[in-house]
C-alpha positions in Angstrom: 44.0 -97.9 -6.1 44.4 -95.6 -9.0 46.6 -92.5 -9.1 43.5 -90.4 -8.7 43.9 -90.6 -4.9 46.6 -89.6 -2.5 47.5 -91.2 0.8 47.1 -89.2 4.0 49.3 -89.6 7.1 46.7 -91.4 9.1 46.6 -94.4 6.8 46.6 -97.5 9.1 47.3 -100.5 6.8 49.0 -100.6 3.4 47.1 -103.7 2.5 43.7 -102.1 3.1 42.6 -104.3 6.0 41.4 -101.2 7.7 39.8 -98.2 6.1 42.6 -96.1 4.5 42.4 -92.4 5.2 42.0 -91.5 1.5 40.8 -88.3 -0.2 40.3 -87.7 -3.9 43.3 -86.0 -5.4 41.5 -83.7 -7.8 39.1 -80.9 -7.0 36.2 -82.3 -9.1 36.4 -85.6 -7.3 36.3 -83.8 -4.0 33.2 -81.9 -5.1 31.5 -85.1 -6.2 32.4 -86.7 -2.9 31.1 -83.7 -0.9 27.9 -83.7 -2.9 27.4 -87.4 -2.1 28.1 -86.9 1.5 25.6 -84.1 2.0 22.9 -85.9 -0.1 23.3 -89.1 2.0 23.0 -87.3 5.3 19.4 -86.8 4.4 19.1 -90.3 2.8 20.3 -91.9 6.0 17.3 -90.3 7.7 14.8 -91.6 5.1 16.3 -95.0 4.5 16.3 -95.8 8.3 12.8 -94.4 9.2 11.0 -93.3 6.0 8.7 -96.3 5.9 7.9 -95.8 9.6 7.1 -92.1 8.9 4.3 -93.1 6.6 3.0 -95.9 8.8 3.5 -94.3 12.3 3.0 -90.6 11.6 0.8 -90.5 8.5 -1.0 -93.7 9.6 -1.1 -95.4 6.2 -1.4 -99.2 6.3 1.9 -101.0 5.6 0.4 -102.7 2.5 -0.7 -99.4 1.0 2.8 -98.0 1.7 4.3 -101.0 -0.2 1.9 -100.4 -3.1 2.7 -96.7 -3.3 6.5 -97.4 -3.3 5.9 -99.9 -6.1 4.1 -97.2 -8.2 7.0 -94.9 -7.4 9.4 -97.5 -8.7 7.5 -97.7 -12.0 7.9 -94.0 -12.4 11.6 -94.4 -11.8 11.7 -97.0 -14.6 10.3 -94.4 -17.0 12.7 -91.6 -16.5 16.2 -93.0 -15.9 17.2 -93.8 -19.4 15.8 -90.5 -20.8 17.7 -88.6 -18.1 20.9 -90.5 -18.9 20.6 -89.8 -22.6 19.9 -86.1 -21.9 23.0 -85.9 -19.7 25.1 -87.4 -22.5 23.8 -85.0 -25.1 23.2 -81.8 -23.0 25.7 -81.9 -20.2 25.6 -84.0 -17.1 26.1 -81.4 -14.3 23.1 -79.3 -15.1 20.8 -82.3 -15.4 22.1 -83.8 -12.2 21.7 -80.6 -10.2 18.1 -80.3 -11.5 17.3 -83.8 -10.3 18.6 -82.9 -6.8 16.4 -79.8 -6.6 13.4 -81.8 -7.7 14.0 -84.4 -5.0 14.3 -81.6 -2.4 10.9 -80.1 -3.3 9.2 -83.5 -3.6 10.6 -84.7 -0.2 9.3 -81.5 1.4 5.9 -82.5 0.0 5.8 -85.5 2.3 4.7 -83.0 5.0 1.4 -82.6 3.2 1.0 -86.2 2.0 -1.8 -87.1 4.4 -3.7 -89.4 2.0 -2.7 -92.3 -0.2 -2.7 -90.5 -3.5 -0.7 -87.5 -2.2 1.8 -90.1 -0.8 2.0 -91.8 -4.2 2.5 -88.4 -6.0 5.3 -87.4 -3.6 7.2 -90.6 -3.5 6.8 -91.0 -7.3 8.5 -87.7 -8.0 11.2 -88.5 -5.5 11.8 -91.9 -7.0 11.9 -90.4 -10.5 14.3 -87.7 -9.5 16.6 -90.3 -7.8 16.6 -92.6 -10.9 17.3 -89.6 -13.2 20.0 -88.3 -10.9 21.8 -91.6 -10.8 21.9 -91.8 -14.6 22.9 -88.2 -15.0 25.7 -88.6 -12.5 27.3 -91.5 -14.4 29.0 -89.4 -17.1 30.5 -87.2 -14.3 31.9 -90.2 -12.5 33.4 -91.6 -15.8 34.8 -88.2 -16.8 36.4 -87.3 -13.4 37.0 -90.9 -12.1 40.5 -91.4 -13.5 41.7 -94.5 -15.3 39.2 -96.8 -13.6 35.9 -95.0 -12.7 34.7 -98.2 -11.1 37.2 -97.7 -8.3 36.1 -94.1 -7.8 32.5 -95.2 -7.8 33.4 -97.7 -5.0 35.0 -94.8 -3.1 31.9 -92.7 -3.5 29.8 -95.5 -2.1 32.1 -95.6 1.0 31.7 -91.8 1.4 27.9 -92.2 0.9 27.7 -94.7 3.8 29.5 -92.3 6.1 26.6 -89.8 5.4 24.0 -92.6 5.8 25.4 -93.7 9.1 25.2 -90.1 10.5 21.7 -89.8 9.2 20.8 -93.1 10.7 21.9 -91.9 14.2 19.4 -89.1 14.0 16.8 -91.4 12.6 17.3 -93.7 15.6 16.4 -90.8 17.9 13.2 -90.2 15.7 12.1 -93.8 16.0 12.8 -93.9 19.7 10.8 -90.7 20.4 8.1 -91.8 18.0 6.1 -88.5 17.9 4.6 -86.9 14.8 6.8 -83.7 15.2 9.9 -85.9 15.4 9.0 -87.7 12.2 8.2 -84.3 10.5 11.7 -83.1 11.5 13.1 -86.1 9.8 11.4 -85.1 6.5 12.6 -81.5 6.8 16.2 -82.7 7.3 16.0 -84.9 4.3 14.7 -82.1 2.0 17.4 -79.7 3.2 20.1 -82.2 2.5 19.0 -82.6 -1.0 18.9 -78.9 -1.7 22.3 -78.4 -0.1 23.8 -81.2 -2.2 22.6 -79.4 -5.4 24.3 -76.2 -4.2 27.6 -78.1 -3.6 27.4 -79.7 -7.1 27.4 -76.3 -8.8 31.0 -76.0 -7.8 31.9 -78.8 -10.2 33.3 -77.8 -13.6 30.8 -78.7 -16.4 31.5 -81.7 -18.6 31.1 -81.1 -22.4 28.6 -83.5 -24.0 30.3 -86.4 -25.8 30.0 -86.5 -29.6 27.8 -89.3 -31.0 29.4 -92.0 -33.2 26.3 -92.4 -35.4 24.0 -95.5 -35.5 20.8 -96.0 -33.6 19.9 -93.3 -31.1 18.8 -95.7 -28.3 21.6 -98.3 -28.5 21.4 -99.3 -24.9 17.7 -100.4 -25.3 18.8 -102.7 -28.2 21.6 -104.4 -26.2 19.8 -107.6 -25.1 22.7 -109.0 -22.9 23.1 -105.7 -21.1 19.4 -105.5 -20.5 19.5 -109.0 -19.0 22.3 -108.0 -16.7 20.3 -104.9 -15.7 17.3 -107.2 -14.9 19.4 -109.6 -12.8 21.0 -106.7 -10.9 17.6 -105.3 -10.2 16.3 -108.6 -8.7 19.5 -108.7 -6.6 18.9 -105.1 -5.7 15.8 -106.0 -3.8 18.3 -106.8 -1.0 18.5 -103.0 -0.3 14.8 -103.1 0.5 15.4 -105.9 3.0 17.4 -103.3 5.0 15.1 -100.3 4.7 11.7 -101.9 4.5 11.5 -105.5 5.6 13.8 -105.5 8.6 12.3 -102.4 10.3 8.7 -103.7 9.9 9.7 -107.2 10.9 11.6 -106.0 14.0 8.7 -103.8 15.2 5.9 -106.2 14.4 7.3 -109.7 14.9 10.3 -109.6 17.3 11.0 -108.7 20.9 14.1 -106.8 19.9 14.3 -103.1 21.1 13.1 -100.7 18.5 16.3 -98.6 18.7 18.0 -101.6 17.1 16.6 -100.3 13.7 19.2 -97.6 13.9 21.9 -99.9 15.2 21.4 -102.3 12.3 21.8 -99.5 9.8 24.9 -98.3 11.5 26.5 -101.8 11.4 25.7 -101.9 7.7 27.1 -98.5 6.9 30.3 -98.9 8.9 31.2 -102.2 7.2 30.5 -100.6 3.8 32.7 -97.6 4.7 35.5 -99.8 5.8 35.5 -102.5 3.2 33.7 -101.3 -0.1 36.9 -100.1 -1.8 38.8 -103.3 -0.7 35.9 -105.5 -1.9 36.1 -104.0 -5.3 39.8 -104.6 -5.8 39.4 -108.2 -6.8 36.3 -107.5 -9.0 38.3 -106.0 -11.9 36.7 -107.7 -14.9 33.2 -108.6 -16.0 33.9 -112.3 -15.3 35.0 -111.5 -11.7 31.8 -109.4 -11.4 29.7 -112.5 -12.3 31.4 -114.5 -9.6 30.8 -111.7 -7.1 27.1 -111.8 -7.9 27.0 -115.5 -7.2 28.7 -115.1 -3.8 26.4 -112.2 -2.9 23.3 -114.4 -3.6 24.6 -117.1 -1.2 25.3 -114.5 1.5 21.7 -113.1 1.2 20.2 -116.6 1.6 22.0 -117.1 4.9 21.1 -113.7 6.2 17.4 -114.0 5.3 17.3 -117.4 7.1 18.8 -115.9 10.3 16.4 -112.9 10.2 13.4 -115.3 10.0 14.6 -117.0 13.2 14.4 -113.7 15.2 10.7 -114.0 15.7 9.4 -115.7 18.8 12.6 -115.6 20.8 13.7 -113.5 23.8 14.9 -109.9 23.1 18.6 -110.6 23.5 18.4 -113.6 21.1 16.4 -111.6 18.5 18.9 -108.8 18.7 21.8 -111.2 18.3 20.3 -112.9 15.3 19.4 -109.7 13.6 22.9 -108.2 14.1 24.6 -111.4 12.9 22.3 -111.5 9.9 23.1 -107.9 9.1 26.9 -108.5 9.1 26.4 -111.4 6.6 23.9 -109.4 4.6 26.4 -106.5 4.3 29.2 -108.8 3.1 26.8 -109.8 0.3 26.0 -106.2 -0.3 29.7 -105.4 -0.8 30.0 -108.1 -3.4 26.8 -107.1 -5.1 27.8 -103.5 -5.3 31.3 -104.3 -6.6 29.8 -106.6 -9.3 27.4 -103.9 -10.4 30.0 -101.2 -10.7 32.3 -103.4 -12.8 29.7 -104.9 -15.1 27.8 -101.7 -15.7 30.8 -99.5 -16.6 32.9 -102.2 -18.4 30.2 -103.0 -20.8 29.0 -99.4 -21.5 30.6 -97.5 -24.4 32.1 -94.2 -23.4 30.0 -92.1 -25.7 26.7 -93.4 -24.2 27.6 -93.7 -20.5 24.6 -91.9 -19.3 22.2 -93.8 -21.5 23.7 -97.2 -20.7 23.9 -96.6 -16.9 20.3 -95.3 -17.2 19.4 -98.7 -18.7 21.3 -100.5 -15.9 19.4 -98.3 -13.5 16.2 -99.9 -14.8 17.2 -102.8 -12.6 17.2 -100.6 -9.6 13.8 -99.3 -10.8 12.5 -102.9 -10.8 13.7 -103.2 -7.2 12.0 -100.0 -6.3 8.8 -101.0 -8.0 8.5 -104.6 -6.9 10.8 -104.9 -3.8 8.7 -103.2 -1.1 5.4 -104.8 -2.0 7.1 -108.2 -2.5 9.0 -108.1 0.8 6.0 -106.9 2.8 3.8 -109.6 1.2 6.3 -112.4 1.8 8.3 -111.5 4.8 5.7 -109.5 6.8 2.4 -111.0 5.5 3.5 -114.7 5.2 6.1 -114.5 7.9 9.0 -116.9 8.4 8.5 -119.0 5.2 8.5 -115.8 3.2 12.1 -115.0 4.3 13.2 -118.4 2.9 11.5 -117.7 -0.4 13.3 -114.3 -0.7 16.6 -115.9 0.2 16.1 -118.5 -2.5 15.3 -115.8 -5.0 18.6 -114.1 -4.3 20.7 -117.2 -4.6 19.1 -118.2 -7.9 19.7 -114.8 -9.3 23.4 -114.9 -8.3 23.8 -118.3 -10.0 22.3 -116.8 -13.2 24.8 -113.9 -13.3 28.0 -115.5 -14.6 26.5 -117.0 -17.8 24.7 -113.7 -18.4 28.0 -111.9 -18.1 29.7 -114.3 -20.6 26.9 -113.8 -23.0 27.2 -110.0 -22.8 30.9 -110.1 -23.4 30.5 -112.4 -26.4 27.8 -110.1 -28.0 29.3 -106.7 -27.2 31.3 -105.3 -30.2 34.9 -104.7 -29.4 34.7 -106.5 -26.1 36.1 -110.0 -26.4 35.1 -112.3 -23.6 37.6 -112.6 -20.8 38.9 -116.0 -19.9 36.8 -117.8 -17.3 38.3 -117.7 -13.8 39.6 -121.0 -12.3 36.9 -123.1 -10.7 35.9 -121.7 -7.3 38.9 -119.3 -7.4 36.8 -116.2 -6.6 34.5 -118.1 -4.3 37.5 -118.9 -2.0 38.6 -115.3 -1.6 38.9 -114.4 2.0 36.0 -112.6 3.6 37.0 -109.3 5.3 36.9 -109.8 9.0 38.4 -106.7 10.6 36.3 -103.7 11.3 37.9 -100.5 12.4 
């Protein structure tokens, strides 16, 4: 762990087997962490039950919801790179705060989205604001993240999941109650959290724009290897939609598991991420290690998808056991996937164009937003059990393609000599975290 953090008296384990009680050492880092925490209190509500809001409260068909979320993902593709470039040139804090305010207003618009096209408009603006915000936040993380911003980014993800877990608790009550007023309260809570996070961010000192080094304006869009990595990360990023789209719909429509388990699954996921994300990133300290982590993640997702498929047609206790086991394995893959993305995206991005490059890397997330919901609903919900196997195969093939793509990116990136290849299977034999606080 870099010197940007200090250890608190409640630290349990010097080796990090349990979640260390760490706080950022600098005031700007604490502001960014607080902004993340507040933001994700609302995100936990929406990630856990947002799809169910539109299907159960607004009564839109699941297929139309998937189509609308796909359109929203296309919108996100269009704005991320531009917002990152604007943050590099005009100042990241103001751009990021603006995106949070836009998301707050658009989320509140869900209350009036009682038709398909109003739904598409609202989720499109939210998805665009989210993609723009992620790109605009990247220069702030790089500037205030210390010697290794990837480590601070992993820390922020752990904090993020604390907020998501608390939001998921409230969302579980909403799903359990299942009334329209309860679902509307979920939307209001999400919008308020976005607005509050923008207010917290204003306490962050502004970051001066980085001077350009000359050359083409849109260098990231000319970097073929980096674009390939962004695409692979995007395909792998569909795994996030397994958690927030496919599993809730599968659980409700195809299994006998109790509906309250939707919240429990989210809690298992977030607790493991909180405990282990920083630790999972410690060994992923080079682009080559990132490629290996992608490969391990793909294998984990294949196993979890196979177990999820088996939850249909069995007694409630067996379905619940299969789903919870699958979620633990899925989350281990998620830890590796996230650590790989943090390392590759920052290591191969030049400092003067962090926002632009991370905006390009966010195109992958936009692909997942655009294609993921519809693809998962069509395969996993529409086709059923065989569709889960197809999705798992997609993940494992993507993971296998990542290491050669990383080597190509290192060989083609000016000033970034390729790192030596890791010993055969060295990363693959790393121990899997097994202790949860």
